[in-house]
N, C-alpha and C positions, 0 to 999 in steps of 0.2 A: 194169554195171561189175563186173569180177571182180577178186578179190585174187590176187596171184601165187601159183602152185601148186608152184613148185620146193621140194624138201625144205628147203633152207637158208632160203628166204624164208618158208616156213610156220613155221619154228621161231623166226626172229629178228624178223620184222616185228610180230607181236602183242606181243612183249615191248617192242619200241621204242614202239609206239603206246600201250601201257598206262602207260608212264612219262611220257607227255605229260600236262600238267596240264589241257589243254583237252578238251572232249568231242568224240569223233569217231564218226560213224556212216556206214556205206555202205549205200545202198538201191538196189534195182533199179528199173526203170521203173514197176512196179506197187506200189512203196513197200514191198516186202518187205525185211526187215532182213537184210543179208548179213554185216555186222560191226558190233559195238558195243564200244568199249573200256571199261575199268573206270570211268573218270571219267563217261562217258555213263550207265553202269549206275547209278552212285550218284545222278546227277541225276534219272534216271527212276524211281529207287526199286526197281529190279529187277536181278537178276543178268543179266549179258550173255547167258549160255547160254539163259535163259528168253525172251529176246527174239529172238535170231538165228533166222532161218527163218520168222518170223511177220510178218504185215502190220502196219505201223506204225499205220495208221488204225484197224485193228481193236483193237489193244492200247491205243491212246491216242485214242479218238474225240473227246475234248474239243479236240484239236489241229486238227481239221478246220476250225474257224471262225476260225483265227488267220491273221494276215498271213504267218506262217511257211509255212502250208499253201499259200496262194495263191502265194507266191514259189517254192516247190518246183515247182508245176505250170508256172509261167512259165519257170523255168530249164530244165526238160526240153523245153519247147516251143521256146524261143528258143535253147537251147544257149548261154546267156550267164550267166556267174557273177553272182551277186547277193549283196550284203552288206546286212544290215538290223539295226536295233536294235529290240528289242521287250520289253515288260514282261509277264511271265507271272504272272498273278494267283495261281494255285495254289501257285507256288513263292516268290512274293513276291520275285522277282529280275528283274534286267535281263540280257538276253543279246544278244551280238552274233553273228549267224548268218552264216557264210560258206558259200554254197551253190555247189558246183562241179558242173556237169552234164557228162555224156558220153552217148554213144549207148546204153550199157548201163544207165545210172542216175545216181545222185547220190552225191557224197561231201559230207558236211555237217560243218563244224567250228563248234562252239559255244563261245563265250568268256563267262564270267560277268563282266559289267561293272557289277554293282550298286554296288560301291565307287566305281568311276570315275564312274558316273552320279550317285551321291550327292555326290561331290566337285564334279562339274561343276554340278549343280543348286545346291549350296551356294555355289559361286562366282558363279553367275548371280544367286542370291538376295542374296548379299552385295554384289555389284556394284549390284544394284537398290537395296538398302538404303542403301549408301553414296552412290549417286547422289542418292537422295531426301534423305539427310542433307546432302550437299554443296549441293543446291539450296535447302534450307530452313533450314540452320543459321544462327543469329544472327551467328556470327563471319564476318568477311569472308574470302574466298579469292581469290587472284589468282596466275596463272602467268605469269612473265616469261621472255622469251628475251633474253639479253644481246647488245647490239650493240657491237662493239669497233672501235677504229681500227687502223691498220697496226701499231702497237706492242702490240696486244692489250690495250689499256686500255679499260675500259668507258666508253662515251660516251652510251649510251641504253639504254632497256629497251622491248621490244616486248611488248604485252599479248596473251597467247595465249588465256587463258581466265579467267573470273571467275564468281562466283556472285551470288545475290541479296543476300547479306550484304555483298558488296562495294559494291553500290548503296547499301544502307542506311547503311553506316558511312562512305562517302566522299562520297555525293551525286552520284556519276558514274554515268551510264546505261551498262549493259553493251553495248547495241547501238551505242553511240557510241564505245566504247573498244577493243573487240576488233579485233586486227589493226593497232592504231595505236601509234605511239611515245609514250612517256610525256611527252617534251618538247613534243610537239604538243598533248597533252591538257591538260598543266599547264605552260604557258610559265613559265620562270623556276625550274622545279623543280631544275635543275642547280646553282642557286646557293643552294638551301636548306641551312642549317647542318647538317641531319641527314644530308646526302650520301646520299640514297636510291640513286642510280645506282651510286655507288661501293660501297656496302655490299652491295646485292643482286648487283651484278656480280661482286664478289669471291666470294660464296657460289656463284654459278653456275659460276665458273671453278675454284675450289679444292675445292668440295664440303664445306667446313666450315660446319656449321649454326650458327645463332645464335638466342638468345632475348634480347630486350631491350625496353625501353620508350622510345618516342621521340615527339616532337611534330612536326606539320607546320605550318609557318607559312602555307603557301598554303591549306590546308584548315581551319586553326584548330582542330585536334583533336589529342588524344593517343591513342596506340595501344599495346597490349601485343602484341608481334609474335613469331612463330616462323617462321623462314625456313630452308629446306634445299634441297639440289640433288636433284631427282628423276632427271634425266638431265643429262649434260654440257651446259653452256652455258644451262641453264634454272634458274630459282629459283622455288620454290613458297612462297608466303607466306600464312599464316593470321594474322588480326589481329582484335583486339577493341577497340572504341571505349571508352576509359576516361577520356574528357574530364571527365565529371561527377565521377568518382572522384578524378581529379587535382585538380579545382577544390575538391572537398571536402577532399582531403588538404592542399592549399595553405591553405585557410581554417583547417583544424585546426592546421596548422603555425604559422600566424600567431597563432591563438588560444593555442596552447601557449607560443609565444614571449612573448606578452603576459602570460600567467599566470606564466611563469617569471620575467619581469621583476618582476612584482608580488610573487611569492613571495620573491625574493631582495633586493628593495629595501624591502619593508615593514619598519617598525621593530619590529613585534611578532615574537616567536618563533613559528615554525610548524613542525610535525613530523608525520610519518605513521608509524603503527605497524601492523604486520601481526599479526593475531590468529592464533596458531598453537597452538590447543588451549586447554584450561582454564588460565587465569592465566599464559599464555605469550605475551608481547608482544615483538616485535622491531622496532627502528627500521629503516625502509626509506628514509626521506628526512628531511632537515632543511634549513632555509633558512639563509642567511648570518647572519641575526640570531641564530639559535640558537648558532652557533659564537662570534660576537662577544660575546654577553651572558654565556655560560657560560665562555668561554675554552677550550672543548673543540674539538679539530680534528675535522673531518668523519669522518676515518678511525677516530676513537675512539668514534663514535656509530653511524653507519650500519652495519647488519648485526649490531649488538650487541643483546642482550636488555636490558630495562629495568633488571634487577638489576645490570648492568655499568655503567650510566650514572647512574641516579638514586640518591642516597645515602639511607641511613636517617637520621632516623626518617621521612622523607617517603615512602619507598618503600612501606611497608605501607599508608599512607593512600591513596596514588596508585592502587595496584592495586585497592583497594576502590572507588574512584571509577570506575575503568575498568569494573569489573563492574556497578556501578550504571548506567552509561550503556548498557551492552549489554542489561541486563535491562529498563530502562525505555524503550529505543529513543529516547532524547531526549538533548539536549545537557545535560551536567552541568558546573557551574562551582564553583570553590572557590579559596580563597586558600592559597598554599603558600610556605613558606620553606625553602630548602635551601642547603647550602654547596657551591660550585663553585670551580674554580681562580681565578676573578675575585673571589671573596669570597662572603659571605652574601647571597643574593638572595631577594627576595619578589616574587611575581607572582600575578596573577589568571589561573587556568588554566581553559580551556574545552576539553571533549573531546566529539566527535561521532562516533557509530558509523556505519559504512557496511556494508550488507548485500547479499548476492548474491540471485539470483532465488529461491533456496530459503529465504530468510529467515535465513541464517547470517551472523553478523557476521564480516567478513573484514578490515576495516581500522578503525582509530581515527584520526581527524584531530584534532590538537590545536593550540591556540594559547595563548601566554602573554603577557600584557601586564605588562611589568616595572614594578612600583610601588615598587622599592627606595628610590629617592630620595624618593618621596612618603611612604613609611612612615617613613623616617628623619626627614623634616621633620615628619610627624605626631607622632612620638615626641618630637621636640624641642619642638613646640608643647605637647604634654601635660606635658612636664617643666617648661616655662616656666609653663604654667598652674598646675601644682601649686605651683611656687615662688611664683607671684603669690598663690595662695590661702593658702599658708603665711604669706606676707608680710602678706596681708590679715588673717588671724587674729591675727598678731602685732600689727598696727596696731590692731585692734579691742581687743586686750588692753591695749595702751598707752593707747588712747583712754579705755577704762573706768577704767584706773588714773589717768589724767590727770583724768578727770571727778571721781573720788573725791578726788584731791589738791586740785583747784581748789575743789570743794565744801567740803572741810575748811578750806582756807585762807580762803575767803570767810567761812565761818561763824565760824572762830576769830579771824581778823584783822579783816576789815572789819566783821563783826558786832559785835565788841567795841568797835571804834572808834566806830561809830554809837551804841552803847549809852552809851559814855562821853560823847559829845557830848550826847546827850539828858539824861544826868544833870547835865552841866555847865549846860545851858540851864535845866533845872528849878531848879538851885541859884541861877542868876542871876535867875530869875524871883522867887524868894523874897526875894533881897536888894533887889529893887525895892520891896518893901512899905514900906521906911523912907523912900523918896523922897517929899518933900512936894509937889513940882511935879506937879500932876495931869496936865497936858498931856503933859509929857515921859514921865511914868510910863506913860500910856496908849499912847503911840506905841511905846515900847520893849517894853512888854508884848505888844503886837500882833505886833511883829516876832519876838519870842522864840517866841510861840505858833505863828507861821508856820513858823519853823525847826524847832520840835519836831514839827509835822505832816509836814514834809519828811523829817525823820529817821525818823519812824514809817513813812512810805511806803517809804523806802529799806530799812528793816529787813524790811518785807513782801516787797519785790522780791528782796532777798537770799535770804530764806527760800524764795521760789518758784524762784529760780535754783538753789538748792541742791537742792530737791526734784526739779527737772527733771534736774539733773546726776546725782543719786544719790538716787532715791526712798527715803524712809525705810521705807515699807511693804515694798518689795522687799528691803531690807537686813535688816529686823527680822522680817518676817512671811512672806516667800516670794513665789513667782510669782503665785499667785492673788490675794493681797492687793494686790500691785503692779499687776496688771491692773485690779482693781476701782478702785484710786485713779486710774489713768490714765483710765478711763471717766468717773469723776465729774468730774475736771478737764476732760476733753473736753467733756462736756455743759455744764459751767459756762461754759466759754469760748465754745462754738459754738452752744449752744441746739439741737443736733441730737439727736433721740431715739435712744437706744442700748439695744438689747436684748442683755443679756449672759447667757450660759449657760456655767457652769463646772462641772467635776467636784467631788464632795464632798471628796475627799482631795487633798492636795498631791502633784503628781507629783514623784517623787524624781529630780531631774536634777542633773547636774554643774553647777558654777558657770558655765562658758562657755555651756552649753545654756540655763540659766535666763535669763542676760543676753540671749542671742540671741533667745529667744522674746519676752521683754519688749520689746526694741528693735523686733522685727518689728511687734508690736501698736502701739507708739508711732509708728513710721514710717507704718504703714497709716492710723492715725487722723489723722496730720498731713497726709497726702496727701488724705484725705477733706475735711479742713477747707480745704485750699488749692485743690483742683482739682475735686472731685466735684460740687459744687452739689447735695448730697444733703440729704434731710430725715430719713433714717433709716439706722441702721447695725445689723446683726446680727452678734454675735460669739458663736461657739460652739466650746467646747473639750471634747473627749472623750478618754478613755484606755481602752484595752483590751489584750488579750494581744499585739496587733501593735505597739502604741506609742501615741504621742500624735497626735491629729488636731485641727487648728485651722482654722476658717473665719471670714473677715471679709468681709462682703458689704454693699454700700451700694446705694441706689436712685437714684444720681446719673446724670450724663450718660454715664457709661461711658468706658472707655479703648479706643482703637483699636489694631489690630495694629501700625500704623505707630509709634504712640507707645510701645508696649511694646518695640519693637526700635530706637528712636531712640538713636544713639550717645551723646547727651548726657544720657540718663536715668540719672544717677549714683546717685540714690536707689534706683531699682529694682535697678541693678547691685549696689550695696552690700548690699541686702536679700538678693538671691540668693546672693552670695558668703558672707555671714554665716551663712545657713542651711546652705549646702553645707559650710562649715567644721566644723559640728557633726554632719555625717552626715545631714542632713535633705533633704527634697525640697519645693520650693516651686513652685506654679503660680499664675500671675496671668492672669486672663481677663476679658474684658468685651465688651460690645456697645453701640454708640451708642444712648443713650436707655434702656438696660436695666441700667445700673449696672456695678460692678466687683466681682470676687470674688478674694480672696487665700486660697489653701489651703496648709496646711503639714502634712507627714507626717514624724514623727520616730519611726523604727521601733526597737522593742525597746531603748529607752534608759532606761526607768524602770519602777518597780514599778506594777502596775495599781492605780488609785485607786478 
């Protein structure tokens, strides 16, 4: 093969060939280089002038073992153009070689197709990967072709392709559905409320993609679906079985509905606070009871910081309780009284912290049990009790005053009358000395002596009554002497041994306290005599810097818990109230067969004896 030799050809043709981006070489039959353009020179790494006129195999011996060399020989021999693609290791490139033979030699056109080969290989690899992904992905895939009636309305879907995920998520076998109509595979599908044929048919005809969640009555499953038009009249569908998720969501919805009903129907106040940094708490939820009890509308609470809702002085205490709950990671409870639009409210508050996975407190859940009515009733009971105790104190004072009055009147009036009667009887007895009739004298004298004895017994009884009403020792000598007299009288009447231990000095008590302590000892000894069946009583009184301490203990049959709390035990009730009225504390205890103990503590009410 020879290049044109005319002057104009020799000047123009090399310039034209050098501007071509492909590599061009012209070789004779012995593979001597007749022409090499600039692009070929760059590829071969030589200047064209250094190659022209030289044998190609001598200059590039490594090319002898290539398919390119074999193809050149074949083209010369057969005089048939050959096109081949070959990778050249040394250049790390792919080339497309066009070998054009003639009787004089070869013209070779080389195109660098490395980029195209990479693209093609990538496409093949991508297709392979996506085919593998398509076949093995968990999501189902199905390709439908829409079948329409004469009005171009979708009436059925033909299954063109499907993957294994289709089998797994529908339960339908691929080899049993490909090439078949959906209505044949799932009879009644055209009546399904989801309108699968209409939905997919519309996508196939309009090209408008859709993403949606739908359930199939026939299959008894829910799917998350993406559908689009790959080509006209076809609809490609990818879908994931979300039946379990939907069931869980439904169960959660029902659970949340139940909790919401409980949350908003429970009588106690319930609220949720979001913890937003140090000592920053914001209401995120309150139940209906919160609004009803406080009189605050939900809009005035939700989204507000606690400083905007909870009034002082409760606010400072409340925030401290919040911090305590967070620090201790436990439920904290307290009683709180605050003023709200509905009035002053008292409630038992419980606050529980909620933490995230990092252990940071993110919420506080609170409840309040309204005890306002209970507290008001409790305060009313306390007021009534105080009033009753005040009345009891007043009554005790009146009783003591009445005892004194009665004792005085008995002593002054009845005692004098009896004394006068005795004197008159004695005088009458003396006048009988002049009576001569011995029998009459003896009889009258005996009667008068009997009457004088009765009068003497009446005087003694009056004196005892007066002493019981108002012991002379208590009035004239004090508490200790009064107790000693009580013990002597008790032992005299009951024959029960009594061990008495008293302080050396008289406790300095106020008059009501002295009387109350004396009456306590008197009532306790009376109970021993009436009920205890005891043979021994120990009485011990001590005084120290804390106050007066008194113990009265017997060895009798003991008092039971039931008897202690029996409503009709008026003596015990009076004993407790009398001691409470003077600021003392009384404890009564006992065990069956082990006796009964009465303990009195009267704190800091006297000088130490």
